[in-house]
Structures are given as structure tokens and as C-alpha cells.
Residue, then its C-alpha position, 0 to 999 in steps of 0.5 A: m500500500k502506498v501512502a501519498n499526498s495526492l490520490r488523484s494520480l493514484k486513481q488514474r493507475h487503473r480504470d477500476c480504482q475507487i476512492v473510499r473514505r474510512k475512519g477519517r482516511v481516504y483510500v484507493i482500492n481496486k477489486t480486480q487488481k489488488r495491488f493498486k492500493a493507496r492511503q492518504g491521511 
């Protein structure tokens, strides 16, 4: 999982990436390609 300042560029890495808010943090998750994960905050 990458920790990044901006998730906009990480969302563009794959077309199935989604931005999700959990527990005050912002995550990028991808259900088809599990390696594309990121967190902010």
C-alpha cells in the first residue's frame, strides 16, 4: 500500500480504482487488481 499526498494520480493507475473514505482516511482500492492500493491521511 502506498501512502501519498495526492490520490488523484493514484486513481488514474487503473480504470477500476475507487476512492473510499474510512475512519477519517481516504483510500484507493481496486477489486480486480489488488495491488493498486493507496492511503492518504
